[in-house]
C-alpha positions as CSV (number, residue, x, y, z in Angstrom):
1,M,0.0,0.0,0.0
2,S,2.8,2.4,0.8
3,R,4.0,2.3,-2.9
4,L,0.5,3.2,-4.0
5,R,0.3,6.4,-2.0
6,P,2.5,8.5,-4.3
7,I,0.4,7.3,-7.3
8,L,-2.8,8.1,-5.5
9,A,-1.5,11.5,-4.6
10,V,-0.7,12.2,-8.3
11,L,-4.1,11.0,-9.4
12,L,-5.9,13.2,-6.8
13,L,-3.9,16.2,-7.9
14,A,-4.6,15.5,-11.5
15,A,-8.4,15.3,-10.7
16,T,-8.3,18.6,-8.8
17,P,-10.2,21.3,-10.7
18,A,-8.4,24.4,-11.8
19,V,-8.1,27.4,-9.5
20,A,-11.5,28.9,-8.7
21,G,-11.7,32.4,-10.1
22,D,-12.7,35.7,-8.4
23,A,-15.0,37.7,-10.7
24,V,-14.1,41.0,-9.0
25,N,-10.4,40.5,-9.7
26,G,-11.4,39.2,-13.1
27,A,-13.0,42.6,-13.9
28,K,-9.7,44.2,-13.2
29,V,-7.8,41.8,-15.4
30,F,-10.3,42.4,-18.1
31,K,-9.8,46.2,-17.8
32,T,-6.0,45.9,-18.0
33,Q,-5.7,43.0,-20.5
34,C,-8.8,43.0,-22.7
35,S,-10.6,46.3,-22.8
36,V,-8.4,47.9,-25.4
37,C,-10.0,45.5,-28.0
38,H,-13.1,44.2,-26.3
39,R,-16.2,45.5,-24.4
40,P,-18.3,43.6,-21.9
41,E,-21.5,45.2,-23.1
42,I,-23.9,43.5,-25.6
43,G,-23.5,44.7,-29.2
44,K,-20.3,46.8,-28.5
45,N,-17.7,45.5,-30.9
46,L,-14.3,47.2,-31.2
47,I,-11.2,45.6,-32.7
48,G,-12.5,42.4,-31.1
49,P,-16.0,41.3,-30.6
50,S,-18.2,42.0,-27.6
51,M,-17.5,39.6,-24.7
52,F,-21.1,39.8,-23.5
53,G,-22.4,36.2,-23.4
54,I,-19.1,34.7,-24.4
55,V,-19.4,31.7,-22.1
56,G,-21.5,29.1,-23.9
57,R,-21.3,30.9,-27.2
58,K,-19.8,29.4,-30.4
59,S,-16.7,30.9,-31.8
60,G,-17.1,33.3,-34.7
61,S,-20.8,34.0,-33.9
62,V,-21.2,37.6,-32.8
63,A,-23.4,39.4,-35.2
64,G,-21.9,42.3,-37.0
65,F,-18.3,41.4,-36.2
66,K,-15.9,40.4,-39.0
67,Y,-14.0,37.3,-37.8
68,S,-10.9,35.7,-39.3
69,A,-11.6,32.6,-41.4
70,A,-9.7,30.6,-38.8
71,N,-12.0,31.8,-36.0
72,Q,-15.1,31.2,-38.1
73,A,-13.9,27.7,-38.9
74,A,-12.7,26.8,-35.3
75,N,-16.1,25.5,-34.2
76,L,-15.3,26.0,-30.5
77,T,-17.8,26.5,-27.7
78,W,-16.4,29.1,-25.3
79,D,-16.6,27.2,-22.0
80,A,-14.2,27.6,-19.1
81,A,-11.8,25.0,-20.2
82,T,-11.7,26.3,-23.8
83,L,-11.3,29.9,-22.7
84,D,-8.5,28.8,-20.4
85,K,-6.6,27.1,-23.2
86,Y,-7.3,29.9,-25.6
87,L,-6.2,32.6,-23.2
88,I,-2.8,30.9,-22.6
89,N,-2.0,31.1,-26.3
90,P,-4.7,32.2,-28.8
91,R,-2.6,31.5,-31.9
92,E,-1.9,28.0,-30.8
93,T,-5.5,27.2,-30.0
94,V,-6.8,28.8,-33.2
95,P,-4.0,28.8,-35.8
96,G,-4.6,31.7,-38.2
97,T,-6.5,33.9,-35.7
98,T,-6.0,37.6,-36.2
99,M,-6.1,38.2,-32.4
100,S,-2.7,39.7,-31.7
101,Y,-2.8,39.0,-27.9
102,A,0.3,37.0,-26.7
103,G,-1.6,35.2,-24.0
104,L,-2.2,35.4,-20.3
105,K,0.2,33.0,-18.6
106,N,-0.8,33.6,-15.0
107,E,-3.2,30.8,-14.0
108,T,-4.9,32.8,-11.2
109,Q,-5.5,35.8,-13.5
110,R,-7.0,33.5,-16.2
111,A,-9.3,31.9,-13.6
112,D,-10.4,35.3,-12.4
113,L,-10.9,36.6,-15.9
114,I,-13.0,33.5,-16.8
115,A,-15.0,34.0,-13.6
116,Y,-15.7,37.5,-14.7
117,L,-16.6,36.5,-18.3
118,E,-19.1,34.1,-16.8
119,T,-21.0,37.0,-15.2
120,L,-21.5,38.8,-18.6
121,K,-25.0,37.5,-19.3
């Protein structure tokens, strides 16, 4: 049994969900990292599409926004896991995207940002 403990510990850590986010802190991350190109209000597109209702939305689907062909063809649903992966490295997740953001490497900030995005309904 003692040889199984390290294996069990690794399995438990692997099953542990990602860091729970703080939406209040996420609003601050949005302001500093995203608001140059995106707005949280419905129908407010800038360089990037509105983030209102992003969680649960299909990629490339905001009316009135001109997406890259790569984003239109990506066929992603923006859930927490997909957003987390995308925010780390948008160009790796959607090759050919025109989003010029280098990525948000800080796990806590990503979790906070995603928690904030989940409130935009």
